[in-house]
BAFI-3210 file (N, C-alpha, C; in Angstrom, 3 decimals, decimal comma, padded with zeros to 6 digits):
// residues 309
n [1|2|3|4|5|6|7|8|9|10|11|12|13|14|15|16|17|18|19|20|21|22|23|24|25|26|27|28|29|30|31|32|33|34|35|36|37|38|39|40|41|42|43|44|45|46|47|48|49|50|51|52|53|54|55|56|57|58|59|60|61|62|63|64|65|66|67|68|69|70|71|72|73|74|75|76|77|78|79|80|81|82|83|84|85|86|87|88|89|90|91|92|93|94|95|96|97|98|99|100|101|102|103|104|105|106|107|108|109|110|111|112|113|114|115|116|117|118|119|120|121|122|123|124|125|126|127|128|129|130|131|132|133|134|135|136|137|138|139|140|141|142|143|144|145|146|147|148|149|150|151|152|153|154|155|156|157|158|159|160|161|162|163|164|165|166|167|168|169|170|171|172|173|174|175|176|177|178|179|180|181|182|183|184|185|186|187|188|189|190|191|192|193|194|195|196|197|198|199|200|201|202|203|204|205|206|207|208|209|210|211|212|213|214|215|216|217|218|219|220|221|222|223|224|225|226|227|228|229|230|231|232|233|234|235|236|237|238|239|240|241|242|243|244|245|246|247|248|249|250|251|252|253|254|255|256|257|258|259|260|261|262|263|264|265|266|267|268|269|270|271|272|273|274|275|276|277|278|279|280|281|282|283|284|285|286|287|288|289|290|291|292|293|294|295|296|297|298|299|300|301|302|303|304|305|306|307|308|309]
n.u [023,771|024,428|021,868|021,154|022,954|021,943|019,489|020,444|021,838|019,664|018,358|020,308|020,575|017,997|017,892|019,896|018,732|016,637|017,785|020,161|019,818|020,721|023,427|024,031|025,390|024,768|023,982|022,673|019,436|016,901|014,376|013,772|012,635|011,436|010,283|011,133|013,933|014,748|013,604|015,019|017,724|017,570|016,566|018,730|020,607|019,385|019,385|022,175|022,841|021,260|022,405|024,870|024,175|022,776|022,675|025,343|024,513|021,953|022,150|021,275|021,820|024,311|023,161|020,506|021,040|022,132|019,955|018,191|019,653|020,088|017,452|016,737|018,655|017,970|015,485|016,213|017,858|016,185|014,406|015,667|017,806|019,193|017,970|015,298|014,646|014,981|013,063|010,756|010,537|010,267|008,000|008,545|010,790|009,698|008,065|009,977|010,935|008,560|008,001|010,251|010,024|007,536|007,457|010,000|011,990|010,569|010,116|012,752|013,444|011,577|012,366|014,835|014,037|014,116|013,028|013,802|016,398|015,984|014,336|016,102|017,595|016,143|015,063|014,102|011,660|010,326|010,020|008,254|006,037|005,433|004,614|002,290|-001,203|-003,050|-001,609|-001,038|-003,619|-004,461|-002,445|-002,912|-005,272|-004,568|-002,524|-003,676|-004,052|-006,035|-006,817|-004,183|-003,618|-005,578|-004,847|-002,324|-002,869|-004,480|-002,778|-000,927|-002,240|-004,127|-002,773|-002,124|-004,269|-004,996|-005,828|-005,455|-002,750|-001,639|-002,380|-000,913|001,712|002,050|001,727|003,616|003,245|001,233|002,588|004,649|003,050|002,038|004,378|005,185|002,926|002,873|005,229|004,725|002,457|003,557|005,505|003,895|002,390|004,343|005,718|003,773|003,224|005,738|006,577|008,669|008,058|006,456|002,950|001,810|003,277|003,352|000,342|-001,127|-001,351|001,282|000,268|-001,953|-000,677|000,963|-000,972|-002,062|000,145|000,381|-002,089|-002,521|-001,231|-002,818|-004,797|-002,855|-001,652|-003,790|-004,118|-001,537|-001,075|-003,074|-002,133|000,335|-000,467|-002,164|-003,307|-003,616|-002,369|-001,943|-000,742|-000,224|001,296|004,084|004,690|004,013|005,781|008,207|010,183|012,854|014,260|013,832|013,708|012,288|009,069|005,818|003,956|005,629|007,201|005,191|004,467|006,828|006,821|004,455|005,182|007,271|005,842|004,419|005,937|008,368|007,095|005,314|007,122|008,225|005,963|005,562|007,966|007,589|005,531|006,882|008,847|007,289|006,068|008,319|009,195|007,098|007,558|010,077|009,356|007,627|009,426|011,107|009,274|008,670|011,043|011,132|008,936|007,276|006,054|002,951|002,462|002,022|001,378|001,457|004,119|004,727|006,098|005,885|006,083|006,367|007,271|009,175|008,964|008,417|005,568]
n.v [013,182|010,621|009,669|009,432|007,414|005,247|004,887|004,273|001,909|000,299|000,072|-001,309|-003,716|-004,695|-005,231|-007,183|-009,221|-009,879|-010,819|-012,320|-014,165|-016,635|-016,399|-014,719|-013,828|-015,096|-012,975|-011,201|-010,099|-012,623|-012,351|-009,274|-006,604|-003,592|-001,553|-002,580|-002,845|-000,157|001,156|000,102|000,824|003,637|004,302|003,579|005,430|007,890|007,563|007,568|010,147|011,651|010,916|012,118|014,756|015,258|016,651|016,022|015,509|014,574|012,259|008,915|006,040|003,396|000,833|001,218|002,060|-000,294|-002,064|-000,831|-000,927|-003,693|-004,555|-003,281|-004,405|-007,131|-007,205|-006,625|-008,826|-011,154|-010,619|-009,592|-011,146|-014,345|-015,862|-015,618|-017,360|-019,958|-019,734|-020,029|-022,681|-024,250|-024,570|-023,918|-022,305|-020,220|-019,218|-018,311|-016,188|-014,617|-014,094|-012,644|-010,280|-009,329|-009,278|-009,554|-007,832|-005,273|-004,936|-004,580|-002,208|-000,449|-000,480|000,728|003,337|005,955|008,532|011,278|011,283|010,382|012,410|014,481|013,510|012,906|014,060|017,547|017,997|015,584|015,476|017,624|016,578|014,402|015,745|016,921|017,954|015,971|013,555|013,633|013,423|010,948|009,269|009,634|008,260|005,599|005,134|004,602|002,317|000,243|000,163|-000,324|-002,818|-004,373|-004,128|-005,254|-007,944|-008,734|-008,421|-010,282|-012,773|-013,240|-014,080|-016,616|-018,214|-021,122|-021,193|-018,536|-018,224|-020,038|-018,814|-016,439|-017,395|-018,360|-016,212|-013,606|-010,795|-010,665|-012,025|-010,192|-008,146|-009,431|-009,703|-007,008|-005,913|-007,352|-006,367|-003,556|-003,588|-004,716|-002,776|-000,486|-001,406|-002,075|000,340|001,879|000,452|000,277|002,852|005,000|007,263|009,099|009,667|013,023|013,216|010,919|009,555|007,722|005,912|004,136|001,734|001,202|000,799|-001,336|-003,286|-003,579|-004,629|-007,080|-008,404|-009,114|-011,454|-013,683|-014,246|-014,870|-017,139|-018,921|-019,260|-020,107|-022,380|-024,074|-024,545|-025,802|-028,124|-029,424|-032,250|-032,374|-031,678|-028,518|-026,677|-027,078|-026,063|-026,191|-028,833|-029,188|-027,446|-028,470|-029,564|-028,141|-029,665|-032,826|-034,888|-033,966|-034,260|-033,222|-032,704|-032,485|-030,336|-028,428|-028,435|-027,420|-024,883|-023,830|-023,770|-021,916|-019,689|-019,399|-019,520|-017,695|-015,108|-014,945|-014,710|-012,211|-010,596|-010,864|-009,763|-007,149|-006,342|-006,354|-004,440|-002,138|-001,887|-001,490|000,920|002,522|002,399|003,685|006,173|007,054|007,242|009,268|011,371|011,634|012,586|015,164|016,247|018,709|019,131|020,596|023,431|022,486|019,864|016,391|014,075|010,728|007,404|004,645|001,491|-000,972|-000,352|001,530|004,079|007,573|009,484]
n.w [043,609|044,615|044,820|042,116|041,375|042,785|041,508|038,955|039,519|040,235|037,762|036,270|037,740|037,497|034,720|034,545|036,078|034,434|032,045|032,430|034,639|035,684|035,959|038,000|041,218|044,606|046,279|044,675|043,465|043,138|042,030|040,801|042,712|042,506|044,342|046,872|046,555|045,908|048,099|050,334|049,787|049,470|051,995|053,596|052,614|053,354|056,086|056,651|055,796|057,554|060,024|059,743|059,898|062,242|065,558|067,868|070,531|070,218|068,839|068,059|070,207|069,953|070,117|069,285|066,684|065,617|065,782|063,975|061,536|061,242|060,991|058,569|056,841|056,985|055,748|053,131|052,612|052,705|050,681|048,408|047,583|046,613|048,509|048,290|046,249|047,377|049,318|047,921|047,491|049,696|052,321|055,026|054,811|053,400|055,376|057,178|055,700|055,595|058,329|058,939|057,321|058,106|060,877|062,499|061,270|060,993|063,748|064,714|063,342|064,444|067,143|066,807|066,103|064,327|063,472|063,729|062,716|060,067|059,184|058,903|056,857|054,527|051,243|050,855|049,406|049,687|052,418|052,800|051,475|053,121|055,367|054,647|054,735|053,936|054,081|056,796|057,995|057,000|057,997|060,700|061,163|060,472|062,288|064,705|067,422|067,018|064,143|063,247|064,396|063,088|060,362|060,466|061,213|059,061|056,808|057,480|057,904|055,852|053,619|054,257|053,853|052,169|049,353|048,598|049,146|047,315|044,893|045,090|045,034|042,450|040,855|039,831|040,202|042,184|044,140|044,759|045,763|048,035|049,649|049,990|051,224|053,633|054,758|054,975|056,628|058,952|059,614|060,112|062,339|064,360|064,653|065,799|068,201|069,497|069,873|071,526|072,959|075,615|076,393|076,121|073,730|072,180|070,835|072,307|075,399|077,164|078,146|076,517|074,074|074,744|075,239|072,666|071,289|072,537|072,391|069,727|069,487|070,027|067,935|066,026|067,116|066,950|064,162|063,283|064,862|063,939|061,349|061,918|063,255|061,579|059,708|057,037|053,764|053,273|051,638|048,640|046,622|047,004|046,694|044,025|042,705|043,308|045,892|047,764|049,573|049,281|051,132|053,275|054,294|053,001|055,130|057,340|056,595|056,544|059,252|060,423|059,249|060,368|063,093|062,999|062,274|064,559|067,100|067,178|066,494|068,701|070,800|070,197|070,512|073,273|074,161|073,280|074,983|077,466|076,945|076,575|079,098|080,671|079,596|080,460|083,225|083,400|082,434|084,449|086,579|085,647|085,496|088,178|089,228|088,265|089,384|091,212|094,321|095,331|097,555|100,956|100,416|101,285|101,608|101,023|101,284|099,192|100,326|098,968|096,451|096,797|095,899|096,208|097,028]
ca.u [024,625|024,235|020,502|021,203|023,670|021,036|018,537|021,180|022,078|018,387|018,128|021,263|020,230|016,756|018,235|020,639|017,793|015,776|018,450|021,197|019,584|021,463|024,836|024,173|025,753|023,692|023,541|021,838|018,032|016,378|013,344|013,968|011,451|011,885|009,983|011,968|015,324|014,931|013,263|016,106|018,926|017,325|016,444|020,095|021,209|018,821|019,885|023,566|022,811|020,724|023,388|025,938|023,651|022,141|023,545|025,914|023,747|020,697|022,444|020,838|022,870|024,754|022,223|019,400|021,541|022,271|018,612|017,656|020,390|019,822|016,105|016,778|019,441|017,272|014,457|016,877|018,409|015,187|013,596|016,434|018,920|018,686|017,156|013,919|014,459|014,756|011,809|009,659|010,600|009,975|007,063|009,127|011,663|008,797|007,616|011,103|010,898|007,385|008,168|011,288|009,566|006,322|007,600|011,317|012,635|009,880|010,366|014,066|013,401|010,825|013,230|015,827|013,296|014,956|012,318|014,561|017,523|015,475|013,807|017,243|018,263|015,342|015,011|013,083|010,362|009,668|009,622|007,036|004,935|005,088|003,997|001,086|-002,418|-003,674|-000,809|-001,207|-004,923|-004,465|-001,572|-003,514|-006,257|-003,891|-001,632|-004,446|-003,761|-007,007|-006,547|-002,854|-003,763|-006,372|-004,036|-001,241|-003,399|-004,958|-001,639|-000,190|-002,993|-004,905|-001,921|-001,996|-005,394|-004,340|-006,124|-004,816|-001,306|-001,316|-002,500|000,202|002,984|002,167|001,551|004,714|002,759|000,562|003,646|005,282|002,065|002,020|005,551|005,189|001,845|003,341|006,239|004,107|001,613|004,425|006,111|002,855|002,026|005,404|006,031|002,758|003,353|007,041|006,884|009,247|007,680|005,271|001,829|001,078|004,083|002,662|-001,099|-001,750|-000,546|002,098|-000,555|-002,753|000,218|001,376|-002,103|-002,151|001,243|000,229|-003,351|-002,488|-000,597|-003,778|-005,211|-001,711|-001,500|-004,872|-003,842|-000,288|-001,208|-003,865|-001,238|001,349|-001,053|-003,060|-002,869|-003,846|-001,385|-002,670|-000,025|000,207|002,203|005,478|004,816|003,936|006,939|009,420|010,756|014,310|014,736|012,829|013,626|011,317|007,727|004,943|003,372|006,697|007,502|004,085|004,568|007,922|006,355|003,502|005,915|008,005|004,830|003,805|006,775|009,107|006,231|004,821|008,207|008,331|004,813|005,844|009,042|007,006|004,815|007,877|009,487|006,339|005,914|009,555|009,179|006,169|008,257|011,107|008,681|007,146|010,590|011,539|008,273|008,784|012,227|010,867|007,691|007,387|004,784|002,361|002,597|001,117|001,166|002,166|004,944|004,875|006,852|005,238|007,122|006,583|007,970|010,264|008,744|007,794|004,432]
ca.v [012,277|009,271|009,279|008,996|006,143|004,201|004,644|003,591|000,538|-000,418|-000,235|-002,344|-004,975|-005,161|-005,813|-008,419|-010,245|-010,264|-011,436|-013,302|-014,501|-017,820|-016,065|-013,747|-014,422|-015,299|-011,733|-010,450|-010,534|-013,694|-011,611|-007,867|-005,923|-002,197|-000,835|-003,063|-002,486|001,282|001,537|-000,244|001,614|005,049|004,421|003,575|006,713|008,947|007,322|008,023|011,612|012,180|010,723|013,100|016,108|015,405|017,147|014,895|015,217|013,920|011,082|007,665|005,165|002,338|-000,278|001,605|002,049|-001,684|-002,607|-000,261|-001,428|-005,122|-004,677|-002,899|-005,394|-008,417|-007,061|-006,753|-010,169|-012,189|-010,260|-009,186|-012,048|-015,651|-016,492|-015,631|-018,573|-021,127|-019,540|-020,443|-024,126|-024,922|-023,752|-023,396|-021,197|-019,121|-018,632|-017,524|-014,927|-013,838|-013,627|-011,618|-008,995|-008,869|-009,213|-009,323|-006,635|-004,071|-004,825|-003,969|-000,819|000,328|-000,321|001,736|004,605|006,944|009,595|012,529|011,083|010,318|013,726|015,290|012,898|012,779|015,301|018,503|017,836|014,416|015,858|018,442|015,685|013,606|016,624|017,537|017,736|014,700|012,480|013,707|012,886|009,522|008,608|009,692|007,173|004,304|004,979|004,227|000,903|-000,718|-000,072|-000,919|-004,242|-005,018|-004,194|-006,207|-009,305|-009,033|-008,583|-011,486|-014,027|-013,484|-014,792|-018,001|-018,989|-021,942|-020,789|-017,227|-018,456|-020,680|-017,809|-015,493|-018,035|-018,605|-014,935|-012,740|-009,500|-010,890|-012,398|-008,943|-007,456|-010,153|-009,365|-005,583|-005,668|-007,862|-005,437|-002,290|-003,851|-004,898|-001,488|000,340|-001,930|-001,984|001,747|002,346|-000,236|000,490|004,278|005,138|008,537|009,058|010,522|013,261|013,202|009,827|009,779|006,748|005,573|002,929|000,553|000,932|000,246|-002,665|-004,200|-003,856|-005,517|-008,399|-009,062|-009,700|-012,764|-014,785|-014,686|-015,480|-018,488|-019,760|-019,574|-020,864|-023,697|-024,880|-024,961|-026,724|-029,374|-030,009|-033,502|-032,226|-030,874|-027,295|-025,833|-028,005|-025,392|-026,589|-030,164|-029,043|-026,752|-029,223|-029,138|-028,022|-030,810|-033,880|-035,770|-033,390|-034,528|-032,040|-032,424|-032,036|-028,982|-027,586|-028,305|-026,494|-023,547|-023,379|-023,441|-020,671|-018,643|-019,424|-019,276|-016,419|-013,939|-014,878|-014,190|-010,769|-009,959|-010,808|-008,789|-005,817|-006,047|-006,028|-003,170|-001,050|-001,727|-000,899|002,325|003,168|002,531|004,718|007,458|007,444|007,641|010,576|012,354|011,826|013,402|016,562|016,667|019,663|019,043|021,898|023,776|021,809|018,454|015,426|013,121|009,434|006,437|003,353|000,552|-002,098|000,116|002,434|005,393|008,563|010,170]
ca.w [042,846|045,140|044,450|040,725|041,321|043,263|040,416|037,892|039,981|040,151|036,356|035,854|038,400|036,867|033,421|034,783|036,544|033,319|030,902|032,798|036,053|036,125|036,140|039,081|042,512|045,583|046,903|043,747|043,545|042,286|041,311|041,147|043,230|042,519|045,587|047,976|046,259|046,056|049,461|051,257|049,528|049,791|053,441|054,110|052,260|054,195|057,447|056,735|055,709|058,808|061,083|059,545|060,139|063,552|066,628|068,630|071,749|069,852|068,023|068,706|070,695|069,034|070,125|068,411|065,313|065,173|065,573|062,738|060,378|061,102|060,449|057,163|056,111|056,906|054,710|051,829|052,440|052,420|049,517|047,236|047,313|046,175|049,557|047,802|045,449|048,234|050,064|047,054|047,285|050,961|053,071|056,259|054,425|053,070|056,642|057,703|054,959|055,980|059,704|058,913|056,773|058,764|062,331|063,098|060,730|061,472|065,185|064,882|062,872|065,432|068,317|066,445|066,184|063,659|062,751|063,692|061,806|058,695|058,840|058,479|055,722|053,305|050,453|051,345|048,744|050,260|053,778|052,681|051,115|054,311|056,361|054,087|055,510|053,554|054,671|058,246|058,372|056,675|058,962|062,039|061,235|060,446|063,438|065,898|067,686|066,474|062,718|063,067|064,698|062,037|059,140|060,722|061,171|057,706|055,894|057,876|057,876|054,637|052,659|054,701|053,338|051,149|047,976|048,373|049,124|046,041|043,833|045,222|044,700|041,008|040,163|040,292|040,688|043,457|045,091|045,201|046,609|049,312|050,443|050,351|052,189|054,931|055,268|055,372|057,791|060,108|059,980|060,735|063,648|065,365|064,917|066,753|069,486|070,130|069,974|072,871|073,588|076,492|076,044|074,878|072,495|071,489|070,974|073,191|076,566|077,080|078,410|075,312|073,052|075,202|075,024|071,226|070,913|073,147|072,031|068,380|069,565|070,150|066,593|065,362|067,656|066,419|062,753|063,124|065,475|063,011|060,263|062,435|063,742|060,575|059,079|055,599|053,046|052,969|050,689|047,597|045,687|047,205|046,094|042,573|042,148|043,633|047,162|047,792|050,348|049,086|052,301|054,213|053,787|052,999|056,443|058,245|056,132|057,002|060,705|060,694|058,894|061,383|064,321|062,762|062,287|065,889|068,275|067,174|066,670|070,072|071,628|069,951|071,152|074,706|074,342|073,121|076,230|078,494|076,579|076,837|080,543|081,184|079,198|081,390|084,508|083,284|082,288|085,782|087,376|085,151|085,890|089,623|089,512|087,906|090,017|092,317|095,060|095,683|098,981|101,874|100,067|102,115|100,872|101,682|100,490|099,016|100,739|098,042|095,255|097,146|095,303|097,077|096,404]
c.u [024,423|022,845|020,461|021,885|022,789|020,022|019,210|021,448|020,807|018,098|019,031|020,894|018,950|017,051|018,993|019,696|016,879|016,498|019,547|021,013|020,429|022,918|025,075|024,547|024,591|023,128|022,810|020,400|017,751|015,259|013,465|012,641|011,840|011,530|010,861|013,421|015,574|014,635|014,395|017,328|018,725|017,175|017,826|020,788|020,694|019,247|021,304|023,649|022,330|021,707|024,539|025,485|023,116|023,149|024,074|025,096|022,458|020,909|021,990|022,028|023,183|023,778|021,035|019,835|021,636|020,916|018,046|018,332|020,165|018,417|016,073|017,515|018,725|016,132|015,081|017,330|017,335|014,362|014,403|017,768|018,325|018,008|015,707|013,642|014,160|013,474|010,595|009,625|010,516|009,064|007,714|010,112|010,837|008,295|008,742|011,135|009,753|007,512|009,238|010,736|008,336|006,450|008,978|011,965|011,899|010,058|011,705|014,088|012,660|011,626|014,300|015,280|014,136|014,189|013,101|015,722|017,043|014,904|014,915|017,884|017,470|015,321|013,904|011,706|009,601|009,218|008,348|005,831|004,475|004,374|002,744|-000,146|-003,060|-002,923|-000,983|-002,526|-004,993|-003,626|-002,164|-004,555|-005,544|-003,064|-002,383|-004,191|-004,736|-006,852|-005,190|-002,887|-004,491|-005,556|-002,929|-001,736|-003,864|-003,784|-000,776|-000,964|-003,748|-004,097|-001,695|-003,219|-004,872|-004,591|-005,447|-003,311|-000,885|-001,345|-001,325|001,516|003,140|002,032|002,617|004,243|002,089|001,558|004,352|004,346|002,002|003,185|005,535|004,094|002,223|004,323|005,603|003,196|002,428|005,054|005,095|002,589|003,124|005,827|005,004|003,017|004,636|007,488|007,415|008,784|006,483|004,150|002,020|001,941|003,607|001,165|-001,736|-000,792|000,284|001,242|-001,403|-001,891|000,706|000,270|-002,235|-001,075|001,074|-001,002|-003,320|-001,884|-001,630|-004,389|-004,070|-001,498|-002,554|-004,572|-002,632|-000,376|-002,052|-002,992|-000,266|000,766|-001,967|-002,452|-003,146|-002,734|-002,088|-002,041|000,607|001,186|003,620|005,731|004,843|005,204|008,239|010,076|012,277|014,942|013,701|012,678|012,647|009,927|006,877|004,388|004,426|007,109|006,434|004,130|005,671|007,502|005,375|004,176|006,692|007,044|004,242|004,753|007,561|008,210|005,671|005,871|008,368|007,159|005,031|006,934|008,505|006,245|005,796|008,557|008,571|006,162|007,162|009,638|008,233|006,836|009,289|010,493|008,162|008,291|011,069|010,573|008,367|009,956|011,991|009,600|007,969|006,068|004,254|002,521|001,559|000,871|001,999|002,910|005,019|005,594|006,085|006,272|007,391|007,293|009,180|010,077|008,045|006,670|003,897]
c.v [010,830|008,763|008,745|007,637|004,990|003,862|003,899|002,137|-000,285|-000,826|-001,375|-003,698|-005,558|-005,838|-007,132|-009,549|-010,728|-011,147|-012,433|-013,765|-015,663|-017,528|-015,102|-014,447|-014,402|-013,980|-010,808|-010,944|-011,738|-013,138|-010,160|-007,246|-004,463|-001,456|-001,271|-002,645|-000,998|001,732|001,268|000,646|003,091|005,257|004,426|004,909|007,828|008,798|007,871|009,548|012,226|012,045|011,719|014,511|016,320|015,884|015,974|014,520|014,458|012,632|009,814|006,820|004,044|001,171|000,010|001,596|000,622|-002,330|-002,119|-000,869|-002,926|-005,361|-004,368|-003,941|-006,722|-008,367|-007,278|-008,191|-011,177|-011,882|-009,971|-009,914|-013,382|-016,436|-016,579|-016,871|-019,771|-020,981|-019,921|-021,954|-024,920|-024,010|-023,161|-022,263|-019,977|-018,431|-017,866|-016,165|-014,039|-013,284|-012,536|-010,281|-008,453|-008,647|-008,732|-008,031|-005,348|-003,850|-004,132|-002,515|000,065|000,534|000,739|003,153|005,779|008,092|010,896|012,431|011,105|011,661|014,657|014,763|012,869|014,099|016,228|018,312|016,649|014,708|016,687|017,572|014,876|014,440|017,310|017,157|016,375|013,530|012,451|013,082|011,382|008,746|008,588|008,586|005,826|004,060|004,825|002,741|-000,084|-000,919|-000,710|-002,420|-004,968|-005,179|-005,218|-007,646|-009,684|-009,296|-009,782|-012,749|-014,290|-014,267|-016,238|-018,844|-019,801|-021,499|-019,460|-017,391|-019,075|-019,657|-016,830|-016,110|-018,273|-017,322|-013,958|-011,396|-009,655|-011,295|-011,156|-008,157|-008,103|-009,718|-007,913|-005,279|-006,186|-006,897|-004,145|-002,469|-004,018|-003,597|-000,583|-000,117|-001,702|-000,548|002,381|001,752|000,159|001,943|004,540|006,381|008,362|009,902|011,859|013,340|012,068|009,974|008,876|006,360|004,322|001,680|000,189|000,297|-001,141|-003,690|-004,560|-004,846|-006,929|-009,130|-009,668|-011,101|-013,892|-015,186|-015,348|-016,912|-019,413|-020,195|-020,487|-022,245|-024,619|-025,404|-026,031|-028,090|-030,059|-031,290|-033,503|-031,373|-029,617|-026,515|-026,713|-027,373|-025,941|-028,009|-030,067|-028,416|-027,502|-028,692|-029,139|-029,189|-031,928|-034,802|-035,253|-033,547|-033,253|-031,700|-031,946|-030,607|-028,007|-027,384|-027,322|-025,060|-022,987|-022,994|-022,141|-019,479|-018,443|-018,909|-017,968|-015,181|-013,811|-014,338|-012,684|-010,010|-009,824|-009,794|-007,367|-005,396|-005,613|-004,690|-001,998|-000,807|-001,117|000,579|003,123|003,399|003,655|006,103|007,958|007,924|009,030|011,669|012,655|012,730|014,875|017,099|017,597|019,647|020,427|022,167|023,060|020,359|017,559|014,426|011,831|008,489|005,124|002,265|-000,538|-001,680|000,954|003,805|006,313|009,262|011,232]
c.w [043,299|044,792|043,021|040,605|041,790|042,169|039,266|038,269|039,893|038,709|035,883|036,454|037,809|035,530|033,579|035,201|035,418|032,308|031,259|034,249|036,551|036,424|037,303|040,385|043,491|046,104|045,931|043,855|042,648|041,419|041,738|041,553|043,438|043,816|046,757|047,763|046,510|047,481|050,435|051,043|049,817|051,297|054,095|053,812|053,153|055,646|057,601|056,651|057,019|059,955|060,973|059,926|061,553|064,591|067,446|069,860|071,446|069,065|068,741|069,150|069,717|068,980|069,221|066,953|064,777|064,927|064,235|061,510|060,166|060,544|058,964|056,330|055,955|055,895|053,341|051,590|052,040|051,175|048,260|047,116|046,857|047,305|049,097|046,963|046,347|049,042|049,226|046,830|048,583|051,769|054,320|055,967|054,016|054,332|057,335|057,020|055,453|057,399|059,776|058,457|057,494|060,253|062,762|062,601|061,132|062,983|065,426|064,455|063,872|066,714|068,043|066,498|065,654|062,992|062,649|062,719|060,362|058,255|058,351|057,200|054,430|052,546|050,954|050,713|049,322|051,689|053,746|052,338|052,323|055,365|055,840|054,903|055,208|054,188|056,181|058,684|058,124|057,687|060,358|062,224|061,341|061,699|064,758|066,165|067,050|064,966|062,471|063,356|063,571|060,759|059,299|060,596|059,763|056,774|056,261|057,531|056,582|053,615|053,060|054,353|052,152|049,711|047,637|048,276|047,789|044,900|043,875|044,765|043,196|040,188|040,652|040,847|042,047|044,537|045,634|046,111|047,988|050,195|050,895|051,363|053,573|055,566|055,772|056,584|059,051|060,568|060,671|062,158|064,681|065,638|065,848|068,136|070,222|070,114|071,397|073,623|074,525|075,900|076,758|073,616|071,595|071,771|072,015|074,300|076,320|077,263|077,190|074,232|073,446|074,973|073,553|070,793|071,427|072,626|070,636|068,401|069,489|068,805|065,828|065,834|067,062|064,989|062,628|063,753|064,598|061,874|060,759|062,776|062,725|059,992|057,573|054,992|052,539|051,822|049,609|046,615|045,785|046,704|044,572|041,991|042,416|044,893|047,102|048,530|050,248|050,289|053,345|053,610|053,809|054,376|057,439|057,878|056,637|058,507|061,083|060,388|059,905|062,680|064,179|062,792|063,689|066,966|068,214|067,256|068,086|071,030|071,441|070,567|072,652|075,009|074,224|074,372|077,310|078,208|076,899|078,331|081,174|080,815|080,086|082,743|084,461|083,146|083,627|086,665|086,961|085,574|087,378|089,978|089,228|088,582|091,196|093,071|095,386|097,178|099,836|101,560|100,952|101,236|101,670|100,744|100,424|099,250|099,710|096,766|095,603|096,582|096,293|096,327|097,366]
res [m|v|d|f|l|i|l|l|a|a|l|i|v|d|l|l|c|r|y|v|p|a|h|l|p|y|l|f|p|f|v|f|n|a|p|v|f|l|g|c|w|f|m|l|l|w|y|l|r|g|m|a|r|i|a|p|a|e|k|p|g|r|l|r|q|w|f|f|l|l|g|l|g|s|i|y|f|v|l|q|t|h|f|e|y|i|s|q|h|m|f|f|l|n|r|i|q|a|v|t|i|g|m|a|a|p|f|g|i|a|i|g|w|m|p|e|v|l|r|l|g|i|p|p|w|l|l|r|a|c|q|s|r|i|v|y|k|f|g|r|v|l|a|h|p|l|p|a|m|a|i|f|l|i|t|t|d|v|w|l|i|p|a|v|h|f|a|a|m|i|n|p|l|l|y|a|v|m|n|i|s|c|l|l|g|g|l|l|f|w|l|v|v|l|d|p|r|p|k|p|a|a|r|f|s|y|l|a|r|a|a|a|g|f|l|v|m|f|p|q|i|a|v|s|s|y|i|a|l|s|t|d|d|l|y|s|f|y|t|l|c|g|r|l|f|p|s|i|s|p|l|y|d|q|m|l|g|g|l|i|q|w|i|p|p|g|m|l|n|t|a|a|l|l|i|s|l|n|a|l|r|l|s|d|i|k|a|e|k|t|f|v|p|p|p|g|a|k|i|y|e|a|k|w|t|g|q|r|k]
***
């Protein structure tokens, strides 16, 4: 029943956005994007169903729940409210949108780590499809750190090429593809990097995932610093369409956008490194507590760590 109501709401909102867009409040979409609208609402529904069905002992903590919900909510806010309108009239606001859907929101969703909850909440037919052999093999290739890094960088940086960015901003279909590709690339990357499970439950070690999360920072710095420090107006679209704040010059707008693309993502990359290293430390401590030394083995204490081996 709730599934039908979400589909009905999507149809109504789509019609409203087509025929009476000027009369809609701020929290309604400026441009209706069916995959984002349905994806966010169904993900919330499956989350709530899963939380109602999961055993109390396995229920995620409140901090993880908040990270997941804030990530999901921020995707909806920057893509399916009138924030999208202002993001099309200032480059630095467009970069806030892009960093949110490609970095910050997927980071929060990955920290929340809800696969068990969602597995209990999604419809059985969809669960069977996700567990099919084709999906498994395809996902196994993409969920390797190297392809995940490559997809993340491509879906982030290719849209910053001035000619490509201009084409995406004037073409509604290409604009939707740009946003969805950034979102999917970010989700893939951060779900690989921030997987909290130790190896072999996760396919790769904490160090490999930490390196992937940290190394992508350097190509990002190169691109964003070039944008921030350039003395040429790289993104003429915002001048042609009319800037929301005329007092902000094109170069200043571009500098702000470059800094937004540069500093917050770099902070998240560093945070991911620290999170992975801390997870490695906690995993070692847990393994040590359950370790049973073989007969005749000598136990010594490493003075600089305090750990016994």
